[in-house]
MDAnalysis code that builds the backbone (N, CA, C; Angstrom):
import MDAnalysis as mda
import numpy as np

u = mda.Universe.empty(576, n_residues=192, atom_resindex=np.repeat(np.arange(192), 3), trajectory=True)
u.add_TopologyAttr("name", ["N", "CA", "C"] * 192)
u.add_TopologyAttr("resid", np.arange(1, 193))
u.add_TopologyAttr("resname", ["MET", "PRO", "ALA", "THR", "ARG", "GLN", "GLY", "ALA", "GLY", "ARG", "GLU", "ARG", "ARG", "LEU", "LEU", "ARG", "PRO", "CYS", "ALA", "LYS", "ARG", "THR", "LEU", "GLY", "ALA", "ALA", "VAL", "VAL", "LEU", "GLY", "SER", "PHE", "ASP", "ASP", "ALA", "SER", "HIS", "SER", "ALA", "SER", "HIS", "ALA", "PRO", "ALA", "LEU", "GLY", "ARG", "ALA", "LYS", "ALA", "SER", "LEU", "LEU", "PHE", "LEU", "GLY", "CYS", "SER", "VAL", "PHE", "VAL", "VAL", "ALA", "GLY", "PHE", "VAL", "VAL", "LEU", "ARG", "VAL", "ALA", "PRO", "ILE", "ALA", "GLY", "TYR", "ALA", "ALA", "ILE", "ALA", "PHE", "PHE", "GLY", "LEU", "GLY", "VAL", "VAL", "VAL", "GLY", "LEU", "ILE", "GLN", "LEU", "LEU", "PRO", "ASN", "SER", "SER", "TYR", "LEU", "GLU", "LEU", "GLU", "GLU", "ARG", "GLY", "PHE", "THR", "ILE", "CYS", "ASN", "LEU", "PHE", "ARG", "LYS", "GLY", "PHE", "LEU", "PRO", "TRP", "GLN", "GLU", "ILE", "ALA", "GLU", "PHE", "VAL", "PRO", "MET", "THR", "VAL", "GLY", "GLY", "SER", "GLY", "ARG", "PRO", "MET", "VAL", "ALA", "VAL", "ARG", "PHE", "ALA", "PRO", "GLY", "SER", "LYS", "VAL", "SER", "ALA", "THR", "ALA", "ARG", "ARG", "PHE", "ALA", "VAL", "ALA", "ILE", "GLY", "GLY", "ALA", "GLU", "GLY", "ALA", "LEU", "PRO", "ASP", "THR", "TYR", "GLY", "ARG", "SER", "ALA", "ALA", "GLU", "LEU", "ALA", "GLU", "LEU", "LEU", "ASN", "ARG", "VAL", "ARG", "ALA", "GLU", "ARG", "ASN", "ARG", "LEU"])
u.atoms.positions = np.array([
    [289.015, 91.374, 4.349],
    [288.357, 91.587, 3.081],
    [288.713, 90.500, 2.266],
    [287.845, 90.304, 1.296],
    [287.752, 88.988, 1.088],
    [289.050, 88.737, -0.445],
    [289.389, 87.436, -0.858],
    [290.435, 87.689, -1.827],
    [289.777, 87.774, -2.945],
    [290.784, 88.617, -3.902],
    [289.702, 89.025, -4.919],
    [290.899, 88.261, -6.345],
    [290.395, 88.085, -7.500],
    [291.474, 87.597, -8.646],
    [291.293, 89.074, -9.501],
    [292.553, 89.074, -9.705],
    [293.187, 90.367, -10.927],
    [293.055, 89.719, -12.411],
    [292.490, 89.636, -13.007],
    [292.426, 89.133, -14.750],
    [292.270, 87.392, -14.406],
    [292.218, 87.380, -15.585],
    [291.808, 85.853, -15.489],
    [292.846, 85.033, -16.562],
    [292.807, 83.999, -16.099],
    [293.658, 82.780, -17.694],
    [295.181, 82.736, -16.839],
    [295.487, 83.885, -15.982],
    [297.013, 83.486, -15.917],
    [297.349, 82.979, -14.666],
    [298.556, 82.280, -14.281],
    [299.128, 81.739, -13.542],
    [299.295, 82.308, -11.919],
    [299.012, 81.971, -11.320],
    [298.925, 82.797, -9.522],
    [299.065, 83.825, -9.646],
    [297.619, 84.418, -9.893],
    [297.334, 85.806, -10.138],
    [296.600, 85.989, -8.722],
    [296.128, 85.424, -7.782],
    [295.607, 85.628, -6.378],
    [296.244, 87.053, -5.610],
    [295.650, 87.870, -5.570],
    [295.655, 88.974, -4.500],
    [294.833, 88.887, -3.327],
    [295.409, 89.090, -2.389],
    [294.569, 88.928, -1.104],
    [295.527, 90.199, -0.103],
    [294.589, 90.851, 0.609],
    [295.029, 91.853, 1.810],
    [295.894, 90.995, 2.982],
    [297.115, 91.712, 3.615],
    [296.760, 91.343, 4.864],
    [296.664, 92.389, 5.913],
    [295.795, 92.142, 6.753],
    [295.233, 92.880, 7.805],
    [296.061, 93.606, 8.382],
    [297.509, 92.601, 9.035],
    [298.156, 92.691, 10.372],
    [299.664, 93.804, 9.924],
    [299.340, 94.406, 8.782],
    [300.689, 95.078, 8.241],
    [300.006, 96.755, 8.750],
    [301.214, 97.354, 8.902],
    [301.138, 98.515, 9.118],
    [300.377, 99.827, 8.015],
    [300.758, 99.024, 7.283],
    [299.943, 99.837, 5.912],
    [298.577, 100.204, 5.543],
    [298.067, 98.878, 6.585],
    [296.473, 98.532, 6.542],
    [296.585, 97.433, 5.762],
    [297.153, 97.229, 4.374],
    [297.278, 95.856, 3.552],
    [298.262, 95.876, 2.969],
    [299.022, 94.658, 3.123],
    [300.116, 94.388, 2.261],
    [299.719, 93.544, 0.931],
    [300.086, 93.604, 0.157],
    [300.058, 93.435, -1.056],
    [300.716, 91.686, -1.247],
    [299.645, 90.209, -1.577],
    [300.230, 89.215, -1.747],
    [300.205, 88.772, -3.174],
    [300.896, 88.087, -3.494],
    [301.213, 87.562, -4.850],
    [301.568, 86.155, -4.668],
    [300.547, 85.303, -5.247],
    [300.987, 84.012, -4.724],
    [300.368, 82.883, -5.286],
    [300.573, 81.949, -5.147],
    [299.982, 80.503, -5.469],
    [299.587, 80.050, -4.486],
    [298.266, 79.386, -4.401],
    [297.690, 78.648, -3.603],
    [298.055, 79.858, -1.992],
    [297.971, 80.546, -2.054],
    [298.507, 81.403, -0.838],
    [297.630, 81.210, 0.574],
    [296.522, 80.685, 0.587],
    [295.787, 80.909, 1.983],
    [294.812, 79.619, 1.930],
    [295.255, 78.851, 3.019],
    [294.440, 77.431, 3.298],
    [292.818, 77.468, 3.178],
    [292.260, 79.047, 3.618],
    [290.958, 79.065, 3.164],
    [290.645, 79.476, 1.939],
    [291.009, 79.319, 0.770],
    [290.542, 79.011, -0.510],
    [290.482, 77.838, -1.135],
    [289.438, 77.573, -1.290],
    [289.074, 76.469, -1.885],
    [289.932, 76.025, -3.353],
    [289.766, 74.833, -3.384],
    [290.395, 74.468, -4.528],
    [289.995, 75.196, -5.879],
    [289.092, 75.429, -6.161],
    [288.294, 75.855, -7.291],
    [288.894, 77.638, -7.060],
    [289.539, 78.278, -5.811],
    [289.577, 79.347, -6.380],
    [291.286, 79.297, -6.604],
    [292.315, 78.150, -6.134],
    [293.565, 78.405, -6.965],
    [293.602, 78.510, -8.469],
    [294.768, 79.082, -8.939],
    [294.833, 79.712, -10.062],
    [295.261, 77.997, -10.836],
    [294.616, 77.780, -11.903],
    [294.192, 76.451, -12.396],
    [295.598, 76.207, -13.443],
    [296.551, 77.525, -13.477],
    [297.473, 76.871, -14.702],
    [298.730, 76.589, -13.193],
    [299.010, 77.064, -12.551],
    [300.288, 76.885, -11.185],
    [299.558, 75.447, -10.826],
    [298.478, 75.108, -10.534],
    [297.821, 73.675, -9.869],
    [298.431, 72.903, -11.083],
    [297.980, 73.369, -12.397],
    [298.528, 72.232, -13.528],
    [299.688, 71.629, -13.655],
    [300.625, 73.001, -13.476],
    [302.017, 72.443, -13.884],
    [302.725, 71.819, -12.710],
    [302.174, 71.902, -11.091],
    [302.714, 71.212, -10.383],
    [302.523, 69.455, -10.492],
    [301.001, 69.520, -10.601],
    [300.431, 67.894, -10.892],
    [301.476, 67.321, -11.944],
    [301.473, 68.143, -12.842],
    [302.052, 67.453, -13.998],
    [303.275, 67.272, -13.623],
    [304.342, 68.295, -12.679],
    [305.596, 67.728, -12.426],
    [305.539, 66.229, -11.307],
    [304.829, 66.572, -10.482],
    [304.542, 65.005, -9.567],
    [303.992, 64.268, -10.628],
    [303.252, 64.075, -11.788],
    [302.660, 63.007, -12.046],
    [303.854, 62.848, -12.771],
    [304.671, 63.410, -13.790],
    [305.392, 63.018, -14.707],
    [306.636, 62.090, -13.945],
    [306.980, 63.150, -13.002],
    [308.224, 62.395, -11.983],
    [307.816, 60.960, -11.115],
    [306.546, 60.953, -11.028],
    [306.284, 59.524, -10.213],
    [306.043, 58.493, -11.257],
    [305.849, 58.960, -12.870],
    [306.164, 57.794, -13.894],
    [307.190, 57.554, -13.803],
    [308.543, 57.968, -13.561],
    [309.613, 57.735, -13.794],
    [309.999, 57.329, -12.896],
    [309.571, 57.425, -11.321],
    [309.816, 56.675, -10.269],
    [309.783, 55.146, -10.521],
    [308.582, 54.631, -10.955],
    [307.729, 53.297, -11.164],
    [308.642, 52.976, -12.200],
    [309.068, 53.478, -13.383],
    [310.012, 53.288, -14.373],
    [311.040, 52.632, -13.303],
    [311.522, 53.601, -12.803],
    [312.835, 53.039, -12.086],
    [312.925, 51.782, -11.063],
    [311.918, 51.637, -10.548],
    [311.382, 50.609, -9.923],
    [311.331, 49.175, -11.059],
    [311.087, 49.413, -12.041],
    [310.628, 48.264, -12.898],
    [312.064, 47.996, -13.214],
    [312.772, 48.447, -13.638],
    [314.066, 48.619, -14.053],
    [315.590, 47.830, -13.389],
    [314.926, 48.233, -12.079],
    [316.042, 47.545, -11.194],
    [316.434, 46.296, -11.580],
    [315.928, 45.139, -11.711],
    [316.552, 43.842, -11.705],
    [317.404, 44.167, -12.817],
    [316.974, 44.794, -13.952],
    [317.682, 44.687, -15.112],
    [318.728, 45.612, -15.447],
    [318.610, 46.655, -14.667],
    [319.982, 47.976, -14.701],
    [319.656, 48.798, -13.363],
    [320.467, 48.312, -12.248],
    [320.123, 48.525, -10.809],
    [320.540, 50.042, -10.405],
    [321.982, 50.357, -10.897],
    [322.030, 51.881, -10.958],
    [321.169, 52.695, -11.585],
    [320.817, 52.336, -12.947],
    [319.990, 53.163, -13.388],
    [318.670, 53.481, -12.794],
    [318.430, 52.136, -12.589],
    [316.984, 52.291, -11.326],
    [316.816, 53.193, -10.158],
    [318.227, 53.157, -9.385],
    [318.280, 54.017, -8.550],
    [318.370, 54.974, -8.808],
    [319.210, 55.542, -9.618],
    [319.450, 56.647, -10.004],
    [318.087, 57.504, -10.373],
    [317.074, 56.852, -11.296],
    [315.646, 57.526, -11.584],
    [315.086, 57.642, -10.373],
    [314.676, 56.520, -9.171],
    [314.140, 56.561, -8.427],
    [314.657, 57.779, -7.623],
    [315.915, 57.861, -7.319],
    [316.377, 58.839, -6.698],
    [315.969, 60.518, -7.198],
    [316.497, 60.330, -8.316],
    [316.505, 61.785, -8.933],
    [314.938, 62.262, -9.421],
    [313.714, 61.299, -9.801],
    [312.536, 61.725, -9.873],
    [311.844, 61.685, -8.680],
    [312.453, 61.125, -7.782],
    [311.811, 61.282, -6.711],
    [311.637, 62.642, -5.882],
    [312.666, 63.277, -6.265],
    [313.214, 64.634, -5.387],
    [311.974, 65.215, -6.279],
    [312.212, 64.890, -7.900],
    [310.382, 65.928, -8.369],
    [309.233, 65.800, -7.723],
    [308.708, 64.390, -7.343],
    [307.735, 64.508, -6.477],
    [307.602, 65.084, -5.630],
    [308.445, 64.963, -4.727],
    [308.620, 65.680, -3.601],
    [308.285, 67.598, -3.682],
    [308.750, 67.813, -4.410],
    [308.922, 69.142, -5.296],
    [307.541, 69.534, -5.295],
    [306.951, 68.207, -6.465],
    [305.621, 68.799, -7.039],
    [304.300, 68.768, -5.816],
    [304.435, 68.016, -5.010],
    [303.437, 67.953, -3.821],
    [304.045, 69.449, -2.789],
    [305.057, 69.683, -2.583],
    [305.040, 70.548, -2.096],
    [304.611, 72.175, -2.339],
    [304.793, 72.299, -3.890],
    [304.340, 73.279, -4.772],
    [302.492, 73.186, -4.519],
    [302.126, 72.030, -4.510],
    [300.637, 72.193, -4.330],
    [300.103, 72.423, -2.846],
    [300.722, 72.765, -2.086],
    [300.523, 72.880, -0.649],
    [300.154, 74.734, -0.757],
    [299.422, 74.873, 0.378],
    [298.945, 76.138, 0.622],
    [300.219, 77.061, 1.087],
    [300.636, 78.527, 0.561],
    [301.696, 79.061, 1.256],
    [303.020, 78.592, 0.834],
    [303.277, 77.618, -0.493],
    [304.623, 77.537, -0.607],
    [305.081, 78.375, -1.336],
    [304.697, 78.961, -1.692],
    [305.105, 80.237, -2.931],
    [304.222, 81.189, -2.794],
    [304.922, 82.628, -2.843],
    [304.309, 84.208, -2.824],
    [305.131, 84.986, -2.879],
    [304.948, 85.874, -2.816],
    [305.593, 87.548, -2.781],
    [304.891, 88.265, -2.107],
    [305.351, 88.905, -1.396],
    [304.498, 89.785, -0.358],
    [305.368, 90.945, -0.459],
    [304.506, 92.283, -0.549],
    [304.938, 93.739, -0.710],
    [304.017, 93.900, 0.829],
    [305.295, 94.841, 1.396],
    [304.737, 95.542, 2.896],
    [305.240, 96.846, 2.579],
    [305.305, 97.677, 3.772],
    [306.010, 99.111, 3.869],
    [307.045, 98.657, 3.988],
    [307.981, 98.070, 4.474],
    [309.365, 98.229, 4.987],
    [310.241, 97.171, 3.692],
    [309.360, 96.547, 2.770],
    [310.276, 95.932, 2.105],
    [309.425, 94.484, 1.378],
    [309.875, 93.325, 1.144],
    [309.096, 92.410, 0.288],
    [309.684, 90.958, 0.610],
    [308.864, 90.199, 0.986],
    [309.059, 88.518, 1.540],
    [308.833, 87.835, -0.044],
    [309.571, 87.399, -0.204],
    [309.671, 86.019, -1.229],
    [309.778, 84.677, -0.483],
    [308.327, 83.663, -0.692],
    [308.410, 82.356, -0.112],
    [308.404, 81.427, -1.601],
    [309.434, 80.947, -1.311],
    [309.498, 79.596, -2.484],
    [309.770, 78.184, -1.816],
    [309.117, 77.737, -2.124],
    [309.223, 75.759, -1.311],
    [308.987, 76.291, 0.037],
    [308.470, 77.333, 0.470],
    [308.244, 77.403, 2.075],
    [309.677, 77.979, 2.823],
    [310.467, 78.257, 2.281],
    [311.542, 78.831, 2.063],
    [311.255, 80.623, 2.269],
    [311.382, 81.576, 3.365],
    [311.115, 82.673, 2.959],
    [312.736, 83.418, 3.321],
    [312.672, 84.709, 2.350],
    [313.297, 85.947, 2.072],
    [313.023, 87.005, 2.103],
    [313.509, 87.714, 3.192],
    [313.057, 89.336, 2.987],
    [313.894, 90.493, 2.781],
    [314.018, 91.085, 2.070],
    [314.470, 92.202, 1.366],
    [314.184, 93.620, 1.829],
    [314.367, 94.754, 2.216],
    [314.339, 95.892, 2.617],
    [314.163, 96.843, 1.406],
    [313.118, 97.860, 1.197],
    [313.206, 98.224, 0.105],
    [314.499, 99.159, -0.132],
    [315.090, 99.710, 0.887],
    [316.190, 100.329, 0.490],
    [317.129, 99.913, -0.241],
    [317.467, 98.844, -0.074],
    [318.947, 97.489, -0.548],
    [318.474, 97.567, -2.414],
    [317.255, 97.943, -2.879],
    [317.064, 97.550, -3.953],
    [317.178, 98.680, -4.975],
    [317.542, 98.823, -6.209],
    [317.853, 100.109, -7.118],
    [316.924, 99.918, -7.982],
    [316.659, 98.827, -8.632],
    [315.731, 98.610, -9.465],
    [315.214, 97.441, -9.769],
    [314.160, 96.946, -10.429],
    [313.695, 95.845, -11.071],
    [313.568, 95.609, -12.382],
    [314.298, 94.712, -13.023],
    [313.940, 95.114, -14.597],
    [313.877, 93.461, -15.215],
    [312.842, 93.422, -16.256],
    [312.514, 92.839, -16.717],
    [313.672, 91.756, -17.584],
    [313.681, 90.722, -17.803],
    [314.884, 89.865, -18.627],
    [314.331, 88.719, -18.781],
    [315.072, 87.954, -19.772],
    [314.749, 86.609, -20.188],
    [316.251, 86.100, -19.768],
    [315.967, 84.501, -19.387],
    [317.128, 83.886, -19.030],
    [317.634, 82.931, -19.467],
    [318.988, 83.344, -20.448],
    [319.704, 82.238, -21.505],
    [318.994, 81.972, -22.492],
    [318.904, 80.570, -22.941],
    [318.975, 80.203, -24.005],
    [317.126, 79.921, -24.409],
    [316.778, 79.642, -22.414],
    [315.265, 79.111, -22.524],
    [314.328, 80.024, -22.439],
    [314.813, 81.399, -22.822],
    [313.753, 82.651, -23.159],
    [312.666, 82.666, -22.072],
    [312.809, 81.940, -20.920],
    [312.465, 82.065, -19.383],
    [312.510, 83.640, -19.296],
    [310.921, 84.074, -19.284],
    [310.892, 85.735, -18.446],
    [310.728, 85.529, -17.089],
    [311.938, 86.619, -16.756],
    [312.389, 86.450, -14.803],
    [312.357, 88.188, -14.639],
    [312.427, 88.383, -13.369],
    [312.189, 89.896, -12.993],
    [313.543, 89.873, -12.409],
    [314.720, 90.704, -13.026],
    [316.092, 90.845, -12.236],
    [315.999, 91.688, -11.077],
    [317.067, 91.890, -10.269],
    [317.009, 92.800, -9.167],
    [318.010, 93.290, -9.374],
    [318.361, 94.718, -9.238],
    [319.572, 95.533, -9.711],
    [319.364, 96.323, -7.671],
    [320.878, 95.736, -7.026],
    [320.521, 96.272, -5.617],
    [321.240, 97.711, -5.933],
    [320.983, 98.188, -4.633],
    [321.498, 99.928, -4.591],
    [323.155, 99.660, -4.375],
    [323.639, 100.601, -4.831],
    [324.733, 101.272, -3.594],
    [325.028, 100.936, -2.679],
    [326.158, 100.223, -2.267],
    [326.434, 100.084, -0.716],
    [325.621, 98.889, 0.155],
    [324.682, 98.377, -0.809],
    [323.618, 97.251, -0.464],
    [324.845, 96.025, 0.899],
    [323.828, 96.154, 1.586],
    [324.548, 94.927, 2.711],
    [324.071, 93.197, 1.931],
    [323.132, 93.052, 0.820],
    [323.618, 91.788, 0.467],
    [325.153, 91.386, 0.051],
    [325.248, 89.753, 0.567],
    [326.578, 89.628, -0.166],
    [327.018, 89.919, -1.268],
    [328.048, 90.831, -1.769],
    [328.608, 91.275, -2.735],
    [329.643, 90.050, -3.656],
    [329.878, 89.309, -2.798],
    [330.223, 88.052, -3.970],
    [329.186, 87.195, -4.230],
    [328.150, 86.772, -3.323],
    [327.110, 86.532, -4.205],
    [326.514, 86.737, -5.107],
    [326.248, 88.169, -4.955],
    [326.123, 88.906, -6.237],
    [326.975, 89.122, -7.068],
    [328.081, 89.054, -7.580],
    [328.959, 88.462, -8.341],
    [328.694, 87.511, -8.906],
    [328.406, 86.590, -8.105],
    [328.740, 84.710, -8.443],
    [327.229, 84.897, -9.554],
    [326.338, 85.788, -9.023],
    [325.164, 85.519, -9.708],
    [324.991, 86.356, -11.071],
    [325.673, 87.309, -11.033],
    [326.092, 88.023, -12.222],
    [326.870, 87.336, -13.308],
    [327.603, 86.342, -12.991],
    [328.277, 85.471, -13.734],
    [327.676, 84.374, -14.572],
    [326.745, 83.644, -13.575],
    [325.868, 82.708, -13.836],
    [324.353, 83.135, -14.735],
    [323.805, 84.192, -14.286],
    [322.672, 84.390, -15.284],
    [322.599, 85.687, -15.330],
    [323.366, 86.991, -15.242],
    [323.641, 88.162, -15.655],
    [322.728, 89.044, -15.252],
    [322.626, 88.698, -13.793],
    [321.863, 89.721, -12.947],
    [322.764, 89.417, -11.369],
    [322.018, 90.610, -10.956],
    [322.519, 90.401, -9.439],
    [321.715, 89.631, -8.733],
    [320.375, 89.345, -9.198],
    [319.294, 88.320, -8.505],
    [318.110, 88.563, -9.325],
    [317.396, 87.680, -8.853],
    [316.180, 87.518, -9.715],
    [315.346, 86.803, -8.439],
    [313.804, 87.361, -9.018],
    [312.548, 86.454, -8.498],
    [312.385, 85.518, -8.913],
    [312.121, 84.344, -8.197],
    [311.390, 82.698, -8.703],
    [310.451, 82.753, -9.489],
    [309.615, 83.580, -9.775],
    [308.487, 83.443, -10.337],
    [308.280, 84.844, -10.650],
    [306.915, 85.205, -11.724],
    [306.561, 86.451, -11.982],
    [305.120, 86.215, -11.623],
    [304.442, 85.227, -10.667],
    [303.298, 84.922, -10.043],
    [302.208, 85.537, -11.274],
    [302.422, 84.996, -11.736],
    [300.811, 85.199, -12.818],
    [300.845, 86.598, -13.783],
    [302.040, 87.242, -13.583],
    [302.192, 88.436, -14.412],
    [303.231, 88.306, -15.376],
    [303.200, 89.508, -16.662],
    [304.150, 89.184, -17.463],
    [305.562, 89.946, -16.866],
    [306.619, 89.416, -16.905],
    [308.144, 90.246, -16.470],
    [308.038, 91.864, -16.120],
    [307.680, 92.158, -17.346],
    [307.139, 93.539, -17.410],
    [306.164, 94.256, -16.227],
    [305.228, 93.404, -16.317],
    [304.075, 94.390, -15.475],
    [304.563, 93.916, -14.278],
    [305.248, 92.883, -13.634],
    [305.856, 92.433, -12.226],
    [306.781, 93.890, -11.956],
    [307.985, 93.589, -12.657],
    [308.973, 94.519, -12.429],
    [308.346, 96.089, -12.270],
    [307.353, 96.664, -13.242],
    [306.499, 97.941, -13.185],
    [306.048, 97.684, -11.604],
    [305.298, 97.016, -10.970],
    [304.281, 96.987, -10.018],
    [305.613, 97.384, -8.902],
    [306.779, 96.336, -8.775],
    [307.564, 96.251, -7.624],
    [308.316, 97.738, -7.627],
    [308.822, 98.170, -9.115],
    [309.529, 99.684, -8.902],
    [308.343, 100.787, -8.318],
    [307.316, 100.885, -9.040],
    [306.656, 101.713, -8.190],
    [306.675, 101.673, -6.694],
    [305.925, 100.466, -6.332],
    [306.058, 100.222, -4.742],
    [307.161, 100.510, -3.912],
    [308.489, 99.985, -4.817],
    [309.479, 100.159, -3.824],
    [309.629, 102.193, -4.067],
    [309.409, 102.631, -4.986],
    [309.441, 104.072, -5.174],
    [308.781, 104.974, -4.297],
    [307.432, 104.214, -3.945],
    [306.528, 104.911, -2.711],
    [307.133, 104.864, -1.353],
    [307.497, 103.712, -1.441],
    [307.869, 103.209, 0.040],
    [309.014, 104.085, 0.341],
    [309.978, 104.237, -0.368],
    [311.084, 104.715, -0.235],
    [310.799, 106.381, -0.123],
    [309.849, 106.922, -0.579],
    [309.598, 108.143, -0.213],
    [308.892, 108.653, 1.444],
    [308.398, 107.160, 1.854],
    [307.755, 107.791, 3.287],
    [308.898, 108.178, 4.210],
])
C-alpha cells in the first residue's frame, strides 16, 4: 500500500502502513521514515528544522576555528559543542531516524535511531501538556498502576518535567490530536 499524507503543511505528517504486522497494518508516524520516499515526499518543515540546526551549528564550528588563535579555550569549546549539533542535525536528516510506530502489542518510539518499545498495558493514558516556560507542546505519558517501567526514573521525570514520561515529538500533529489518537488506539488494543 503506498504512503499517504494526512493533512498538509505540518511537520512529520507521513503515515505509512507496515504489512508485516499481525494487525494487517501498523501505523507509523514519522519523519523521513522510509528510504523509498523521495526528498519531495519528506515533510518540508521537519527537513527545514534539521537543515537549520545543521547549518547554524556549522557556522559556529567555523567561527570556533576562526577564534582558535585568539581564544583557544573558547574556540575548542565552540567546535566541540556545536560539532555535536552538526552531527545531530545530520542524523535527523537520515531516513528512519525518528518515528512513532503503533502496533497491536504496543508502540515503538525511535529518536536518533534509538528505539524503545512500550506495551499498551503499561500505559494508563496520554495527556497533552506544555513544557515549563518554553510552552513547547508535548504528549505526556501516565503509566498504569503496577507498571514495570522503573519507578525511580518515573519519579525523577515527574520532578524535572511534571510527567512520568513524554514522547519526544508530536509527529506533525498537535499534542491534543496525538494524545487522542494514542488513547483511542490504546483502548482498542487493550480490548483485544
